[in-house]
Z-matrix of the N, CA and C atoms (Angstrom, degrees):
N
C 1 1.453
C 2 1.517 1 107.94
N 3 1.319 2 114.96 1 144.30
C 4 1.453 3 117.23 2 -177.27
C 5 1.531 4 111.32 3 -78.77
N 6 1.320 5 115.66 4 162.35
C 7 1.460 6 121.99 5 -174.90
C 8 1.518 7 112.17 6 -61.48
N 9 1.322 8 117.87 7 -37.08
C 10 1.465 9 121.11 8 -179.64
C 11 1.541 10 110.80 9 -62.18
N 12 1.326 11 116.60 10 -45.11
C 13 1.464 12 121.05 11 178.45
C 14 1.522 13 109.41 12 -65.93
N 15 1.310 14 117.42 13 -44.79
C 16 1.458 15 121.60 14 179.41
C 17 1.528 16 110.64 15 -58.27
N 18 1.318 17 116.80 16 -48.92
C 19 1.471 18 120.28 17 -179.80
C 20 1.526 19 111.07 18 -61.20
N 21 1.327 20 116.69 19 -41.50
C 22 1.469 21 121.35 20 179.52
C 23 1.528 22 110.49 21 -61.49
N 24 1.327 23 116.89 22 -47.72
C 25 1.463 24 120.64 23 -177.09
C 26 1.529 25 110.82 24 -69.13
N 27 1.299 26 118.54 25 -37.01
C 28 1.464 27 120.75 26 175.81
C 29 1.525 28 109.41 27 -61.49
N 30 1.331 29 117.28 28 -46.06
C 31 1.466 30 121.11 29 179.96
C 32 1.531 31 111.19 30 -62.40
N 33 1.320 32 117.41 31 -45.90
C 34 1.466 33 120.66 32 178.81
C 35 1.530 34 111.09 33 -65.85
N 36 1.322 35 117.01 34 -33.33
C 37 1.458 36 120.98 35 177.57
C 38 1.525 37 110.47 36 -66.41
N 39 1.323 38 116.86 37 -39.08
C 40 1.459 39 120.58 38 176.25
C 41 1.529 40 110.33 39 -65.30
N 42 1.340 41 117.35 40 -39.41
C 43 1.462 42 121.21 41 175.78
C 44 1.528 43 110.03 42 -61.56
N 45 1.327 44 116.13 43 -41.84
C 46 1.463 45 120.85 44 178.82
C 47 1.524 46 110.66 45 -61.13
N 48 1.314 47 117.42 46 -47.48
C 49 1.464 48 121.97 47 -179.59
C 50 1.529 49 110.25 48 -58.74
N 51 1.323 50 116.91 49 -38.36
C 52 1.464 51 121.57 50 -177.27
C 53 1.531 52 113.55 51 -79.96
N 54 1.317 53 117.12 52 -15.30
C 55 1.474 54 120.84 53 -175.60
C 56 1.521 55 111.22 54 -68.82
N 57 1.317 56 116.54 55 130.48
C 58 1.467 57 120.40 56 179.41
C 59 1.526 58 112.12 57 -67.13
N 60 1.310 59 117.18 58 -18.46
C 61 1.467 60 121.63 59 -179.57
C 62 1.527 61 112.64 60 -92.70
N 63 1.312 62 117.96 61 3.20
C 64 1.468 63 122.11 62 -178.16
C 65 1.522 64 111.05 63 -78.00
N 66 1.325 65 116.33 64 135.42
C 67 1.463 66 120.64 65 176.33
C 68 1.530 67 109.76 66 -72.23
N 69 1.305 68 115.32 67 156.61
C 70 1.467 69 120.23 68 177.92
C 71 1.522 70 110.94 69 -60.40
N 72 1.333 71 116.56 70 -38.93
C 73 1.468 72 120.54 71 -179.02
C 74 1.526 73 111.66 72 -65.16
N 75 1.321 74 116.61 73 -43.27
C 76 1.471 75 120.09 74 179.08
C 77 1.522 76 110.61 75 -67.36
N 78 1.320 77 116.31 76 -38.62
C 79 1.470 78 120.74 77 178.77
C 80 1.538 79 109.36 78 -62.17
N 81 1.329 80 116.65 79 -45.45
C 82 1.469 81 120.44 80 179.04
C 83 1.520 82 111.61 81 -64.44
N 84 1.331 83 116.85 82 -41.00
C 85 1.470 84 120.67 83 179.53
C 86 1.522 85 110.90 84 -65.07
N 87 1.321 86 116.63 85 -40.50
C 88 1.471 87 120.54 86 179.00
C 89 1.520 88 110.46 87 -62.77
N 90 1.325 89 116.56 88 -46.05
C 91 1.460 90 119.88 89 -179.07
C 92 1.525 91 111.10 90 -66.38
N 93 1.322 92 116.94 91 -40.18
C 94 1.470 93 120.13 92 178.21
C 95 1.521 94 110.41 93 -62.55
N 96 1.330 95 116.49 94 -39.74
C 97 1.467 96 119.63 95 178.87
C 98 1.524 97 110.56 96 -65.87
N 99 1.329 98 116.89 97 -47.76
C 100 1.470 99 120.26 98 179.02
C 101 1.530 100 109.65 99 -56.58
N 102 1.317 101 116.43 100 -44.43
C 103 1.472 102 120.34 101 -179.95
C 104 1.525 103 112.27 102 -63.78
N 105 1.332 104 117.46 103 -28.04
C 106 1.467 105 121.63 104 -176.86
C 107 1.525 106 113.37 105 -87.37
N 108 1.320 107 117.91 106 -14.09
C 109 1.467 108 120.59 107 -178.35
C 110 1.527 109 109.27 108 -57.17
N 111 1.322 110 115.00 109 128.51
C 112 1.456 111 121.07 110 178.75
C 113 1.519 112 114.60 111 84.26
N 114 1.346 113 116.68 112 4.15
C 115 1.462 114 120.35 113 179.70
C 116 1.531 115 109.39 114 -111.20
N 117 1.314 116 115.03 115 175.57
C 118 1.465 117 119.68 116 177.70
C 119 1.522 118 112.01 117 -69.20
N 120 1.319 119 118.05 118 -14.00
C 121 1.465 120 122.61 119 -179.81
C 122 1.523 121 113.58 120 -92.99
N 123 1.316 122 117.27 121 0.68
C 124 1.458 123 120.41 122 -174.11
C 125 1.530 124 112.82 123 -58.78
N 126 1.312 125 118.74 124 -47.64
C 127 1.471 126 121.29 125 -176.83
C 128 1.525 127 110.78 126 -62.28
N 129 1.321 128 116.97 127 -44.71
C 130 1.465 129 120.97 128 179.93
C 131 1.531 130 110.81 129 -64.04
N 132 1.323 131 116.36 130 -44.93
C 133 1.468 132 119.79 131 179.72
C 134 1.528 133 111.49 132 -67.03
N 135 1.323 134 117.09 133 -32.94
C 136 1.462 135 120.38 134 177.58
C 137 1.516 136 109.85 135 -62.78
N 138 1.318 137 117.52 136 -45.27
C 139 1.469 138 120.85 137 178.53
C 140 1.526 139 111.30 138 -61.89
N 141 1.320 140 116.64 139 -43.30
C 142 1.467 141 120.64 140 178.53
C 143 1.532 142 111.02 141 -64.02
N 144 1.320 143 115.43 142 -41.85
C 145 1.460 144 121.26 143 -179.12
C 146 1.523 145 110.72 144 -62.65
N 147 1.320 146 116.36 145 -49.08
C 148 1.471 147 120.85 146 179.53
C 149 1.529 148 110.06 147 -59.07
N 150 1.311 149 117.42 148 -44.14
C 151 1.473 150 121.07 149 179.65
C 152 1.527 151 110.68 150 -60.29
N 153 1.323 152 117.44 151 -43.26
C 154 1.472 153 120.99 152 179.53
C 155 1.529 154 110.44 153 -65.17
N 156 1.310 155 117.06 154 -42.24
C 157 1.464 156 120.35 155 -179.47
C 158 1.521 157 111.12 156 -64.50
N 159 1.327 158 116.66 157 -42.06
C 160 1.465 159 120.12 158 179.12
C 161 1.525 160 111.35 159 -64.66
N 162 1.312 161 116.03 160 -31.83
C 163 1.458 162 120.73 161 178.75
C 164 1.529 163 111.69 162 -74.54
N 165 1.323 164 117.01 163 -34.21
C 166 1.466 165 121.36 164 -172.02
C 167 1.522 166 115.44 165 -89.30
N 168 1.317 167 118.44 166 -26.22
C 169 1.465 168 118.68 167 -175.20
C 170 1.531 169 109.51 168 -63.67
N 171 1.323 170 115.83 169 139.17
C 172 1.463 171 121.87 170 -175.40
C 173 1.532 172 109.24 171 -104.57
N 174 1.322 173 116.06 172 127.28
C 175 1.459 174 119.83 173 175.76
C 176 1.525 175 109.36 174 -73.58
N 177 1.328 176 116.89 175 161.47
C 178 1.472 177 119.02 176 177.16
C 179 1.518 178 110.21 177 -63.48
N 180 1.329 179 117.48 178 -34.91
C 181 1.464 180 120.44 179 177.36
C 182 1.526 181 110.17 180 -64.33
N 183 1.319 182 115.99 181 -41.05
C 184 1.454 183 120.87 182 178.26
C 185 1.516 184 111.94 183 -65.21
N 186 1.328 185 116.61 184 -40.47
C 187 1.457 186 121.19 185 177.55
C 188 1.523 187 110.67 186 -62.69
N 189 1.316 188 116.36 187 -46.58
C 190 1.464 189 120.51 188 180.00
C 191 1.530 190 110.72 189 -61.12
N 192 1.328 191 116.44 190 -47.70
C 193 1.460 192 120.49 191 -179.48
C 194 1.524 193 111.21 192 -62.55
N 195 1.327 194 117.02 193 -41.25
C 196 1.457 195 120.21 194 179.58
C 197 1.526 196 110.69 195 -65.57
N 198 1.322 197 116.88 196 -44.73
C 199 1.464 198 120.57 197 -179.26
C 200 1.524 199 111.40 198 -61.42
N 201 1.316 200 116.44 199 -30.23
C 202 1.466 201 120.65 200 -179.04
C 203 1.531 202 112.77 201 -88.98
N 204 1.317 203 117.39 202 -2.51
C 205 1.464 204 121.13 203 -178.24
C 206 1.531 205 110.85 204 -89.69
N 207 1.332 206 114.38 205 169.61
C 208 1.467 207 120.39 206 176.56
C 209 1.530 208 110.73 207 -61.79
N 210 1.339 209 116.74 208 -42.80
C 211 1.466 210 120.14 209 178.68
C 212 1.529 211 110.81 210 -65.29
N 213 1.324 212 116.89 211 -39.49
C 214 1.463 213 120.52 212 177.14
C 215 1.514 214 111.82 213 -61.17
N 216 1.328 215 116.17 214 -39.32
C 217 1.465 216 120.59 215 177.53
C 218 1.524 217 110.39 216 -62.95
N 219 1.328 218 116.75 217 -35.81
C 220 1.471 219 120.02 218 177.93
C 221 1.526 220 110.76 219 -69.93
N 222 1.316 221 116.16 220 -40.64
C 223 1.464 222 120.59 221 -177.69
C 224 1.531 223 111.47 222 -73.14
N 225 1.325 224 116.57 223 -47.52
C 226 1.462 225 120.98 224 -174.24
C 227 1.529 226 113.62 225 -93.01
N 228 1.325 227 116.94 226 -13.32
C 229 1.460 228 120.45 227 -179.77
C 230 1.518 229 111.63 228 60.10
N 231 1.314 230 115.36 229 -137.55
C 232 1.469 231 121.35 230 -178.92
C 233 1.520 232 112.59 231 -61.83
N 234 1.314 233 116.05 232 -20.10
C 235 1.469 234 121.23 233 -178.09
C 236 1.524 235 113.17 234 -80.27
N 237 1.322 236 118.97 235 -8.68
C 238 1.467 237 121.74 236 -175.81
C 239 1.529 238 113.04 237 -52.84
N 240 1.345 239 120.13 238 -47.06
C 241 1.469 240 118.56 239 178.01
C 242 1.532 241 112.96 240 -62.38
N 243 1.330 242 116.54 241 -34.19
C 244 1.468 243 120.03 242 177.82
C 245 1.529 244 111.57 243 -68.90
N 246 1.329 245 116.30 244 -36.86
C 247 1.463 246 120.42 245 177.89
C 248 1.530 247 109.81 246 -66.04
N 249 1.324 248 116.57 247 -43.03
C 250 1.468 249 120.63 248 178.27
C 251 1.529 250 110.26 249 -62.81
N 252 1.322 251 116.55 250 -42.71
C 253 1.472 252 120.45 251 178.41
C 254 1.529 253 110.46 252 -63.95
N 255 1.327 254 116.45 253 -40.64
C 256 1.465 255 120.65 254 177.82
C 257 1.522 256 110.53 255 -61.30
N 258 1.324 257 116.65 256 -41.76
C 259 1.469 258 120.65 257 178.49
C 260 1.530 259 110.03 258 -60.28
N 261 1.320 260 116.99 259 -42.93
C 262 1.473 261 120.04 260 178.60
C 263 1.534 262 110.93 261 -64.52
N 264 1.332 263 116.43 262 -38.96
C 265 1.478 264 120.53 263 179.62
C 266 1.528 265 111.80 264 -64.16
N 267 1.323 266 116.20 265 -47.73
C 268 1.470 267 117.46 266 -177.52
C 269 1.522 268 111.09 267 -71.34
N 270 1.335 269 116.61 268 -29.85
C 271 1.464 270 119.65 269 175.07
C 272 1.517 271 110.24 270 -65.02
N 273 1.327 272 116.47 271 -44.43
C 274 1.470 273 120.88 272 178.47
C 275 1.528 274 111.30 273 -61.97
N 276 1.322 275 116.33 274 -29.42
C 277 1.466 276 121.24 275 178.68
C 278 1.527 277 112.04 276 -83.17
N 279 1.332 278 117.18 277 -1.29
C 280 1.460 279 120.49 278 175.95
C 281 1.512 280 116.09 279 105.27
N 282 1.324 281 117.79 280 1.85
C 283 1.460 282 119.80 281 -179.62
C 284 1.528 283 110.07 282 -68.63
N 285 1.302 284 114.58 283 143.75
C 286 1.461 285 121.06 284 177.16
C 287 1.530 286 110.66 285 -100.89
N 288 1.342 287 115.26 286 -30.55
C 289 1.459 288 120.90 287 -175.15
C 290 1.520 289 111.83 288 -123.68
N 291 1.316 290 114.38 289 160.30
C 292 1.460 291 123.03 290 172.01
C 293 1.531 292 107.57 291 -52.75
N 294 1.320 293 115.93 292 148.17
C 295 1.467 294 119.00 293 -179.12
C 296 1.522 295 113.12 294 -108.71
N 297 1.342 296 117.87 295 20.87
C 298 1.460 297 120.04 296 174.78
C 299 1.538 298 108.19 297 -64.52
N 300 1.320 299 118.07 298 164.02
C 301 1.471 300 119.66 299 -178.11
C 302 1.532 301 114.35 300 -55.21
N 303 1.326 302 117.29 301 -40.29
C 304 1.471 303 119.45 302 -178.93
C 305 1.522 304 110.96 303 -68.18
N 306 1.324 305 117.43 304 -49.68
C 307 1.463 306 119.91 305 -178.49
C 308 1.525 307 111.75 306 -64.64
N 309 1.329 308 117.39 307 -35.33
C 310 1.466 309 120.15 308 177.56
C 311 1.523 310 110.80 309 -63.93
N 312 1.326 311 117.27 310 -41.72
C 313 1.468 312 120.66 311 177.68
C 314 1.527 313 110.52 312 -65.83
N 315 1.334 314 116.80 313 -43.10
C 316 1.463 315 120.99 314 179.62
C 317 1.524 316 110.46 315 -62.28
N 318 1.323 317 116.82 316 -44.75
C 319 1.460 318 119.70 317 179.68
C 320 1.531 319 110.80 318 -59.36
N 321 1.331 320 117.06 319 -43.00
C 322 1.467 321 120.86 320 179.11
C 323 1.531 322 111.13 321 -63.26
N 324 1.327 323 116.74 322 -41.42
C 325 1.471 324 120.30 323 178.93
C 326 1.521 325 110.49 324 -65.68
N 327 1.328 326 116.69 325 -44.98
C 328 1.464 327 119.68 326 -178.26
C 329 1.524 328 112.67 327 -65.16
N 330 1.326 329 117.81 328 -22.37
C 331 1.467 330 120.01 329 175.21
C 332 1.532 331 110.87 330 -67.69
N 333 1.322 332 116.76 331 -17.52
C 334 1.470 333 122.35 332 178.26
C 335 1.539 334 111.59 333 -102.56
N 336 1.319 335 116.57 334 11.80
C 337 1.470 336 121.75 335 -174.11
C 338 1.525 337 112.71 336 -52.81
N 339 1.312 338 117.57 337 -48.11
C 340 1.481 339 119.80 338 -176.92
C 341 1.518 340 111.50 339 -61.53
N 342 1.337 341 117.21 340 -41.26
C 343 1.471 342 120.15 341 178.80
C 344 1.527 343 110.75 342 -67.93
N 345 1.329 344 116.58 343 -35.07
C 346 1.459 345 120.52 344 179.87
C 347 1.528 346 111.86 345 -66.68
N 348 1.307 347 116.61 346 -36.71
C 349 1.459 348 121.07 347 -174.84
C 350 1.534 349 113.36 348 -86.59
N 351 1.314 350 118.54 349 -1.21
C 352 1.472 351 121.01 350 178.61
C 353 1.493 352 111.44 351 -71.69
């Protein structure tokens, strides 16, 4: 992978780690990948990282359904209807994924998936 792609993914991975909406598993995978860059474990960690990111990214449909669920009401509280409405708005605008900081970073990283796996 070229240096420009590597630098971009490292930066987005750091954004992911810092995101308050990032799952513990994604945070650990991001850090493990960053630690493996330039080592003999890089290819293996890249595959694991991509798999974790693909598992964790939330679709707009998933966000809407979660916000409208009992668990979503517990997580988002009074804001749950607003989160569901936001999901419908961004979906209508063409978004495929949730636009929280973690999902936005994951989406950007996954756009570089082919270069990462070379």
